[in-house]
Legacy VTK file of the C-alpha trace (Angstrom):
# vtk DataFile Version 3.0
C-alpha trace
ASCII
DATASET POLYDATA
POINTS 106 float
0.086 0.074 -0.041
1.117 3.666 -0.547
0.607 5.483 2.704
0.215 9.168 2.421
-0.217 11.864 5.111
-0.387 15.651 4.240
-0.598 18.665 6.391
-2.611 21.402 4.792
-2.181 24.944 6.496
-5.324 26.651 5.653
-5.669 30.548 5.815
-7.775 31.277 8.893
-10.500 32.901 7.074
-11.031 29.701 5.063
-10.441 27.119 7.713
-14.233 26.559 8.619
-15.105 26.130 5.034
-12.251 23.808 4.061
-14.427 20.590 4.148
-16.719 22.199 1.693
-13.895 23.421 -0.547
-12.389 20.038 -0.896
-15.597 18.095 -1.178
-15.380 17.469 -4.956
-11.643 16.432 -4.577
-12.529 14.090 -1.698
-15.520 12.414 -3.489
-13.302 12.098 -6.690
-10.540 10.403 -4.844
-12.773 8.115 -2.874
-14.377 7.018 -6.006
-11.048 5.938 -7.748
-10.138 2.477 -8.271
-7.239 1.644 -6.028
-8.195 4.270 -3.349
-8.350 2.323 0.016
-9.106 5.654 2.197
-8.974 9.232 1.930
-9.851 10.887 5.335
-9.413 14.554 6.625
-9.003 15.504 10.239
-8.842 18.987 11.796
-5.690 19.519 13.977
-6.403 19.615 17.818
-3.227 21.918 18.095
-3.926 24.201 15.280
-7.459 24.820 14.016
-6.190 26.041 10.602
-4.519 22.867 9.875
-6.163 19.916 8.239
-4.432 16.353 8.128
-5.241 14.253 5.219
-4.499 10.483 5.458
-4.583 8.446 2.224
-4.205 5.035 1.305
-3.781 3.460 -2.221
-3.088 0.087 -3.595
0.393 -0.075 -5.042
-0.680 0.945 -8.422
-3.570 3.404 -7.495
-1.366 6.671 -6.678
-0.311 7.144 -10.261
-3.830 7.350 -11.560
-4.716 9.515 -8.696
-2.186 12.269 -9.589
-3.311 12.071 -13.204
-7.043 12.489 -12.402
-9.145 15.495 -13.397
-10.053 16.142 -9.643
-6.446 15.879 -8.572
-5.441 18.505 -11.256
-8.409 20.762 -10.308
-7.221 20.553 -6.594
-3.692 21.324 -7.449
-4.926 24.516 -9.470
-7.692 25.523 -7.032
-6.721 24.938 -3.608
-3.593 26.942 -3.097
-5.357 30.183 -3.010
-6.933 28.933 0.388
-3.464 27.978 1.772
-1.067 29.773 4.168
1.913 27.925 2.760
2.939 24.800 0.975
1.511 21.544 2.456
3.835 19.066 4.008
3.670 15.428 3.031
4.936 11.785 3.877
4.454 9.295 1.298
5.785 5.794 1.748
4.983 2.305 0.278
4.261 0.109 3.246
3.725 -3.669 3.920
0.234 -3.237 5.047
-3.108 -3.506 2.900
-5.381 -1.557 5.049
-6.264 -0.888 8.764
-6.193 -3.598 11.449
-7.284 -3.648 15.073
-4.941 -2.156 17.641
-3.335 -4.950 19.714
-2.513 -2.882 22.801
-6.051 -1.539 23.198
-9.009 -3.818 22.923
-12.682 -2.762 23.316
-15.341 -5.432 23.602
LINES 1 107
106 0 1 2 3 4 5 6 7 8 9 10 11 12 13 14 15 16 17 18 19 20 21 22 23 24 25 26 27 28 29 30 31 32 33 34 35 36 37 38 39 40 41 42 43 44 45 46 47 48 49 50 51 52 53 54 55 56 57 58 59 60 61 62 63 64 65 66 67 68 69 70 71 72 73 74 75 76 77 78 79 80 81 82 83 84 85 86 87 88 89 90 91 92 93 94 95 96 97 98 99 100 101 102 103 104 105
């Protein structure tokens, strides 16, 4: 799996609207063949930062970056950002989420 985490520093005046601003990008990506998950979270430490966690089958990320919705996001979203997003992108030996061994809930 290709596991990606991106931190988006959103301008304060757009932070509350961010989920709506990325709605088409999110829906388009979630509909891609090879997308395993595409989840947004708002930082608890900085209300103007959103963290995107993505997972793709090993051959899915290339199609993602060539998709129309990705190209539109790269063109449209920078105007709402305070600076360039930070990314971690790694190929890992997992194929999805599993239960946490250290914490079990019945």
